[in-house]
C-alpha positions as CSV (number, residue, x, y, z in Angstrom):
1,X,-71.2,-19.4,60.1
2,X,-68.8,-22.9,59.4
3,X,-65.5,-22.8,57.2
4,X,-63.0,-25.4,55.9
5,X,-60.6,-25.3,53.7
6,X,-60.6,-21.7,52.4
7,X,-64.4,-21.5,52.0
8,X,-66.9,-20.0,55.0
9,X,-70.7,-19.8,54.6
10,X,-73.3,-18.4,56.5
11,X,-76.0,-21.2,56.9
12,X,-79.8,-20.4,58.1
13,X,-81.9,-23.8,58.8
14,X,-80.3,-25.9,57.1
15,X,-79.5,-23.7,53.5
16,X,-76.7,-22.1,52.7
17,X,-77.1,-18.2,52.4
18,X,-73.8,-17.3,50.8
19,X,-70.4,-19.2,50.1
20,X,-67.5,-17.8,49.8
21,X,-63.6,-17.4,50.8
22,X,-64.4,-14.6,53.8
23,X,-68.1,-14.5,55.5
24,X,-68.9,-12.6,58.2
25,X,-71.4,-10.2,60.0
26,X,-70.9,-6.0,60.2
27,X,-74.1,-5.3,62.3
28,X,-77.6,-6.1,63.7
29,X,-80.3,-3.7,64.1
30,X,-84.3,-2.9,63.3
31,X,-85.0,-1.8,60.7
32,X,-88.8,-0.4,60.2
33,X,-89.4,-3.0,63.2
34,X,-87.8,-6.0,61.4
35,X,-84.3,-7.6,62.9
36,X,-81.7,-7.9,60.5
37,X,-78.0,-9.0,60.0
38,X,-75.4,-7.1,57.3
39,X,-73.3,-8.7,56.6
40,X,-70.4,-9.1,53.9
41,X,-68.5,-12.0,51.7
42,X,-65.1,-11.6,49.4
43,X,-62.9,-14.3,47.7
44,X,-59.9,-13.4,49.9
45,X,-57.1,-11.1,49.0
46,X,-56.8,-7.4,48.3
47,X,-57.9,-6.8,44.8
48,X,-61.5,-6.4,46.3
49,X,-63.1,-5.0,48.5
50,X,-66.3,-7.2,49.7
51,X,-69.6,-8.0,48.6
52,X,-72.3,-7.1,51.4
53,X,-75.9,-8.3,51.8
54,X,-79.1,-8.0,54.3
55,X,-80.9,-11.1,56.3
56,X,-84.0,-9.6,57.6
57,X,-86.2,-11.6,59.8
58,X,-89.8,-10.5,59.1
59,X,-92.6,-11.1,61.5
60,X,-94.6,-14.1,60.6
61,X,-92.8,-14.9,57.3
62,X,-89.1,-17.0,56.2
63,X,-86.0,-15.2,57.0
64,X,-85.2,-13.2,53.3
65,X,-81.3,-13.0,52.1
66,X,-81.2,-10.2,49.6
67,X,-78.2,-9.3,47.9
68,X,-74.5,-9.3,47.2
69,X,-74.7,-6.5,45.6
70,X,-71.3,-4.2,45.6
71,X,-68.8,-3.0,42.5
72,X,-65.4,-4.3,43.8
73,X,-65.1,-0.8,45.7
74,X,-65.3,0.0,50.0
75,X,-69.0,0.1,50.6
76,X,-70.5,2.7,53.3
77,X,-73.5,1.3,55.8
78,X,-76.0,4.1,57.1
79,X,-78.9,2.4,59.0
80,X,-81.3,4.7,58.3
81,X,-84.9,3.5,61.0
82,X,-86.7,3.4,57.4
83,X,-84.0,1.7,55.8
84,X,-80.4,1.1,54.8
85,X,-77.9,2.9,52.5
86,X,-75.3,1.4,50.4
87,X,-72.6,4.0,49.1
88,X,-69.4,3.8,47.0
89,X,-67.3,6.6,46.8
90,X,-66.6,8.0,43.6
91,X,-62.9,8.0,41.9
92,X,-61.5,8.7,38.6
93,X,-61.9,5.3,37.3
94,X,-64.8,4.4,38.7
95,X,-68.1,5.9,39.3
96,X,-69.7,5.8,42.8
97,X,-73.1,3.8,43.4
98,X,-75.9,4.0,45.6
99,X,-78.2,1.3,47.2
100,X,-81.0,1.4,49.6
101,X,-83.0,-1.7,51.4
102,X,-86.5,-1.4,53.0
103,X,-87.6,-4.4,54.3
104,X,-90.5,-4.1,51.9
105,X,-88.7,-4.0,49.0
106,X,-85.1,-5.1,49.6
107,X,-82.2,-3.5,47.3
108,X,-82.6,-1.0,44.8
109,X,-80.3,0.3,42.8
């Protein structure tokens, strides 16, 4: 990751995967035998929470970037052995959302 002048980016093999005011990594894990990095990006400030993304490293394939997902609210993450579940809480002013990520299909809402 690199930054400067209020902008950060995540690069892989010379290609920018995501660029935003803030870019970070939450977790590194293995899902269905595939190494994954779960990260976030945000414009900064406190108006909206971060958006989430997944970078996966399937065997004998190029790394895959999926995302970002999010809808301006806090996204919780639960990693299972075969998928990652992302969800937001339901509020009076905002319906909750749920996404599932798998190495085969990427994100599905």
